[in-house]
Every structure is written in structure tokens, then in C-alpha cells.
N, C-alpha and C positions, 0 to 999 in steps of 0.2 A: 504493499500499498502503501500510496505516495506521501511523505510530509510533505509540507506546505515550510515550513520552520525554517530559518536560517538563511544564506547567501549564495545569492541568484546571481552567474551572471552572462553576460548576451556575448552574439559575435558581433557584435561593434563595440562590448570589452564596456557598458553598462552594467552598475553592479546591487543591486534591490537586497533592503536584509525586511525581512521579514519575521516581525512575534510567533508563540507561540496560538492557539485557534483560544481562542475563549467555549464558553460551554454554548455561545452561538451561531460557534461556525466562526465570529469575527472577525478580524489583524491586524495590526497599526503597522506602519514601517519605514523603511526610506526608501530611495529611488537618489541613484548617481547616474545620471545622463550621458558619455560618454558624445552624444552626436546634439545639437542644437542648433536652429537657425534662429540665431542672436551675438551677438557685435557683444554683448553682458558676459562678465562671467559667473562660469553655471555655479549654481550649486545644489546641493545636497537636498531632496522637496521632502513631505510629508508624503504620505499615500496611508486610506484607508481599505476595507476590504474586507469581502466574507465567501467563505468555501458552500458547496452544495453541502448538508448534512441531514444525513445521513450518509456515509462515502459504502454504495452498498456494493459496488463493479471494481470500487480500489484503484477506479483511475478519475484522481477527484477532477470537479468544474468549477472557478469562483470567480471572480472579476474584484478590481476594487481601481482606485479613482487616487491619480497625483495630482493634486498641486505645487505646482511651478511654484517655485519662490524668484525667478531671475527672469520669467517670463508674465506675459499678462494673460490665462490659460491654463486650462486643463485637462487630462487624456485622463481615459477611458481605458479602460485592460477587460478582454474577456479572454479564460484559455480554459485548457484544461494540461493534470499532472498525466505523466505518465512514466510508467516505470519499463527500462525494456531489459530482454533476458537474462541480462548480466547485473540487473540490480542498483542500473543508473537510474537516478531520476530526470526528468529531462518537463521543460513548460513549453507545451504549447498556448496563444498568446496572439491572438488579434487590438489593434490600441483605433479611438478617434480622437483626435487633441482637435478642443477646440480654442481662437484664439478670443480676446476682445476688438470688436471693434467701435465705432463711434456710432453706425448709424447701421438701423435696419437694411437700410440700400448698401450696405458692404457683406450683410450679410455671407453671400454665394461664395468670400475669402476665407471663409473663417472659420472651417472646418476642414482636414487637411486627417 
């Protein structure tokens, strides 16, 4: 069974640290991205999420949001944790980033 708690790294060099799940399946943590579309200094940013409870098939689904501390944006991630035949845990995720724009008319360019 997959355990989300701990340090995770992706292929781009970003790091994510997740706390243990509480009784409701929620967790907190931090995300340090290695990639950003900004000239500002990248800062470690807080995250909050939840894992589907109970995990019946050992391959947990989860979601979390990151509140970026260096940009006017939030990213939502959803994914699933898999364990391969060697016991290695791997997260497969999809994300959606929304940045603040000055007007509703600019909304078309606010989501990536």
C-alpha cells in the first residue's frame, strides 16, 4: 500500500514534503518548485490536501492545492499513488494552475 507521507521529488527537480494523514485523510506539507514562470525568487509554498479514505485497492487517490508564496496563483493537483513490483512508490498527477488577472476579460489567459 502506498504511503503519501514523506519527501517526494519529480523529474524536474521539484520537492514536496507531506505530513502524515490525520483521521479524516487530510494532510499538509510544503512544495518547492524547480520551475516557475516568474522573475521573482522561488519560495517554499504551503499545501493542503486529502487522500480518499479508505484505500481499498492499495493505490490511493488524492488531491492537494499549493498556495504559491512568490506568485499570485494557486495550483490544484489530483493524482494516484502506485507501488511497482519492486515496492517503489510513484505518484502520477495532473495539475491546473490559476493566476490572478486584473479583469474578467483577461480570464482566458489565467489558467494553465
